[in-house]
LOGUVO-113249 format. One line per field, with one value per residue (C-alpha): x, y, z; residue number from 1. Coordinates in Angstrom, 2 decimals, always signed. Example, Ala and Ser with C-alpha at 12.3 -4.5 7.8 and 13.67 -1.06 7.14 Angstrom:
# residues 2
east <- (+12.30  +13.67)
north <- (-4.50  -1.06)
up <- (+7.80  +7.14)
tinu <- (1  2)
//
This chain:
# residues 248
east <- (+95.31  +92.53  +91.57  +88.90  +90.19  +88.50  +88.82  +87.31  +85.70  +87.37  +88.98  +92.77  +95.41  +97.85  +101.25  +103.20  +106.01  +108.83  +107.30  +106.92  +110.57  +111.71  +109.63  +111.35  +114.76  +115.66  +117.06  +117.83  +114.62  +115.51  +118.90  +119.67  +120.43  +124.18  +124.16  +122.31  +124.99  +127.80  +125.92  +125.11  +128.66  +130.20  +127.82  +128.09  +124.33  +122.46  +123.28  +126.87  +126.39  +128.51  +125.90  +126.30  +124.62  +123.59  +121.99  +121.50  +121.55  +125.26  +128.15  +130.32  +133.80  +134.80  +134.97  +135.13  +135.95  +133.78  +134.94  +132.25  +133.41  +130.62  +130.68  +130.12  +130.54  +131.53  +131.89  +133.12  +136.34  +136.24  +133.40  +135.83  +135.10  +136.75  +138.64  +140.40  +144.16  +146.39  +147.83  +144.39  +143.79  +141.57  +142.26  +140.19  +140.06  +139.08  +136.53  +137.80  +136.04  +136.98  +135.42  +135.33  +134.80  +134.19  +135.39  +133.21  +134.05  +131.76  +132.15  +130.36  +130.14  +129.84  +129.99  +132.12  +129.18  +128.05  +131.63  +131.66  +128.63  +130.33  +133.47  +131.39  +129.60  +132.96  +134.43  +131.30  +131.69  +135.34  +134.41  +131.74  +134.30  +136.67  +133.92  +133.10  +136.75  +136.85  +133.71  +135.25  +138.36  +136.17  +134.25  +137.52  +138.76  +135.52  +135.78  +139.32  +138.19  +135.27  +137.55  +139.86  +137.09  +134.97  +137.40  +135.15  +132.16  +134.39  +135.97  +132.55  +131.42  +134.72  +134.27  +130.78  +131.83  +134.93  +132.75  +130.38  +133.21  +134.80  +131.52  +131.18  +134.78  +134.25  +130.95  +132.52  +134.29  +130.90  +129.88  +130.85  +128.80  +131.34  +130.28  +130.66  +127.18  +127.69  +128.58  +125.45  +123.06  +125.51  +125.90  +122.18  +121.63  +123.17  +120.35  +120.08  +122.83  +120.49  +118.69  +122.00  +123.23  +119.93  +120.32  +123.79  +124.19  +127.80  +129.76  +132.45  +132.12  +135.05  +135.73  +139.02  +140.98  +139.07  +139.90  +139.47  +137.60  +138.83  +142.44  +141.49  +139.98  +143.26  +145.15  +142.90  +143.22  +147.00  +147.70  +148.43  +147.74  +144.29  +141.06  +139.67  +136.14  +137.04  +135.09  +136.79  +134.80  +135.94  +139.53  +139.16  +137.82  +140.87  +143.11  +141.58  +141.30  +138.57  +137.14  +136.20  +133.45  +132.18  +128.92  +129.62)
north <- (+44.88  +43.30  +44.88  +44.01  +43.20  +45.40  +42.68  +39.65  +41.41  +38.97  +40.03  +39.59  +40.09  +42.94  +42.18  +44.71  +46.81  +44.63  +41.50  +43.27  +44.35  +40.83  +39.39  +41.82  +40.39  +42.82  +40.72  +43.79  +45.86  +47.64  +48.94  +52.24  +52.08  +52.49  +49.79  +47.48  +48.05  +47.11  +44.16  +42.58  +43.27  +41.42  +38.47  +38.28  +38.72  +40.61  +43.14  +41.94  +38.29  +38.56  +39.62  +42.70  +45.73  +47.12  +44.20  +41.95  +38.84  +38.10  +37.41  +40.43  +40.50  +43.98  +45.52  +49.29  +50.37  +53.20  +55.31  +57.15  +59.73  +60.92  +63.64  +62.13  +65.17  +68.83  +71.21  +74.79  +75.44  +79.19  +81.32  +83.96  +87.66  +90.87  +90.46  +93.08  +92.72  +93.37  +96.49  +98.03  +97.35  +94.79  +91.82  +89.69  +86.01  +83.45  +80.82  +77.27  +73.92  +70.28  +67.63  +63.86  +61.87  +58.16  +56.29  +53.48  +51.27  +49.21  +47.82  +48.57  +45.24  +45.15  +42.46  +42.91  +44.15  +46.71  +47.87  +49.02  +51.23  +52.55  +53.48  +55.09  +57.27  +58.32  +59.15  +61.06  +63.19  +63.88  +64.89  +67.23  +68.76  +69.42  +71.18  +73.31  +74.39  +75.23  +77.31  +79.12  +80.02  +81.20  +83.51  +84.80  +85.63  +87.44  +89.38  +90.55  +91.78  +93.63  +95.11  +96.54  +98.78  +99.52  +99.97  +101.92  +99.59  +96.56  +98.02  +98.35  +94.90  +93.38  +94.70  +93.21  +89.82  +89.80  +90.17  +87.48  +85.03  +85.74  +84.87  +81.66  +80.70  +81.18  +79.27  +76.12  +75.47  +75.00  +72.31  +69.08  +66.83  +65.91  +63.48  +63.36  +63.56  +60.79  +58.28  +58.79  +56.69  +53.77  +53.93  +54.34  +50.94  +49.41  +48.80  +51.30  +53.59  +56.41  +56.20  +56.20  +59.32  +61.10  +60.66  +62.25  +66.03  +66.15  +63.46  +62.87  +60.02  +58.77  +55.74  +53.86  +51.84  +49.12  +45.53  +42.39  +39.76  +37.00  +37.77  +37.81  +34.33  +33.09  +34.63  +32.84  +29.50  +29.77  +30.90  +28.30  +30.68  +31.70  +29.84  +28.38  +29.23  +32.90  +35.00  +37.75  +40.38  +39.01  +38.95  +42.59  +43.48  +41.92  +44.44  +47.30  +48.22  +46.39  +49.71  +50.63  +48.00  +48.68  +50.48  +54.15)
up <- (-12.03  -14.10  -17.42  -19.95  -23.44  -26.04  -28.69  -26.89  -23.89  -21.51  -18.24  -18.31  -15.66  -16.45  -14.87  -12.83  -14.28  -12.92  -14.44  -17.80  -17.73  -16.91  -19.75  -22.14  -21.23  -18.44  -15.60  -13.49  -13.42  -10.16  -11.28  -12.96  -16.73  -16.22  -13.56  -15.98  -18.64  -16.26  -14.75  -18.12  -19.33  -16.37  -16.76  -20.56  -20.97  -23.72  -25.08  -24.49  -25.43  -28.59  -31.16  -33.34  -31.78  -35.18  -37.01  -33.92  -36.11  -36.74  -34.39  -33.72  -35.30  -34.15  -30.67  -30.29  -26.70  -25.39  -22.44  -20.49  -17.93  -15.66  -13.03  -9.58  -7.36  -7.52  -4.62  -4.45  -2.54  -3.10  -4.44  -5.64  -5.87  -4.62  -1.32  +0.86  +1.37  +4.37  +2.76  +2.46  -1.19  -2.86  -5.11  -7.43  -6.38  -8.98  -7.98  -7.50  -7.43  -7.00  -9.21  -8.97  -12.15  -12.70  -15.80  -17.12  -20.12  -22.31  -25.85  -29.10  -30.94  -34.74  -37.40  -40.52  -42.61  -40.07  -39.56  -43.18  -42.49  -39.34  -41.28  -44.04  -41.48  -40.05  -43.45  -44.43  -41.32  -42.19  -45.73  -44.37  -42.05  -44.96  -46.93  -43.87  -43.64  -47.36  -46.98  -44.01  -46.00  -48.90  -46.56  -45.14  -48.64  -49.47  -46.21  -47.03  -50.43  -48.85  -46.16  -48.80  -50.18  -47.04  -44.15  -41.72  -42.00  -41.59  -38.44  -36.74  -37.82  -36.71  -33.17  -32.94  -34.28  -32.07  -28.98  -30.25  -30.95  -27.55  -25.85  -27.88  -27.14  -23.39  -23.35  -24.80  -21.49  -19.80  -22.24  -20.51  -22.81  -25.48  -28.17  -31.92  -33.41  -35.97  -33.23  -31.15  -33.32  -33.14  -29.37  -28.78  -30.38  -27.25  -24.82  -21.93  -23.25  -24.26  -20.89  -19.03  -20.85  -20.27  -16.50  -16.37  -16.14  -17.33  -19.12  -21.74  -24.22  -26.32  -28.49  -28.53  -31.04  -32.90  -31.88  -33.99  -31.97  -34.29  -33.35  -29.68  -30.04  -31.54  -28.62  -26.13  -27.93  -28.23  -24.67  -22.01  -19.13  -20.40  -19.74  -22.97  -21.81  -21.59  -24.08  -26.14  -24.25  -20.88  -22.15  -23.18  -19.73  -18.08  -19.87  -17.88  -14.25  -12.38  -11.18  -14.78  -14.66  -11.15  -10.49  -9.63)
tinu <- (1  2  3  4  5  6  7  8  9  10  11  12  13  14  15  16  17  18  19  20  21  22  23  24  25  26  27  28  29  30  31  32  33  34  35  36  37  38  39  40  41  42  43  44  45  46  47  48  49  50  51  52  53  54  55  56  57  58  59  60  61  62  63  64  65  66  67  68  69  70  71  72  73  74  75  76  77  78  79  80  81  82  83  84  85  86  87  88  89  90  91  92  93  94  95  96  97  98  99  100  101  102  103  104  105  106  107  108  109  110  111  112  113  114  115  116  117  118  119  120  121  122  123  124  125  126  127  128  129  130  131  132  133  134  135  136  137  138  139  140  141  142  143  144  145  146  147  148  149  150  151  152  153  154  155  156  157  158  159  160  161  162  163  164  165  166  167  168  169  170  171  172  173  174  175  176  177  178  179  180  181  182  183  184  185  186  187  188  189  190  191  192  193  194  195  196  197  198  199  200  201  202  203  204  205  206  207  208  209  210  211  212  213  214  215  216  217  218  219  220  221  222  223  224  225  226  227  228  229  230  231  232  233  234  235  236  237  238  239  240  241  242  243  244  245  246  247  248)
//
């Protein structure tokens, strides 16, 4: 469409959405976000061209594998409920369902400087977890002291909290979105990752063991059976099943 510029009052041509996406570096404007991640990973294009995902100005020295398990299909085999038996009684039948999940892998690339920040975030989370456990034990000790002097009141409160904790324990099995909160800001710096996660109803996201890209380069250079033009990311992809990098 044509639009008048409010600054110079000249008529200018506003490009369509696909052209705008291509001008922003998106070579696959018609694909879903997850499909864009896998396509650029296979082709070695940004954001998987070897630059650090955090600072985006230095070459990556560290590769952190990320496994994304997404729910493809679920259908009920048995709704469950109360069923009559041959002997004339009834029985309780548990519901059953079959699920099909797809595993997708992509790397988080970091330089040496950004890796230090990544490790610091991880250690800070661990320290916070330790303080939470210490606080829990302190509350437990205070509760035992209180229970020693007020037995009847504690008995009533214990029943209420037992029911509440049982409900919370049961509800955790319905939460299929598993991700450590401190990792999310790092993964969202990879282009299209946040959009891909937003489109999935149920998924599990895990990170693997950190790999040193400098050592991988030495392996490629010293191997006679490996193509010298092979990038460390492509070498890493060869260690997995091909289906992990196919569009679900």
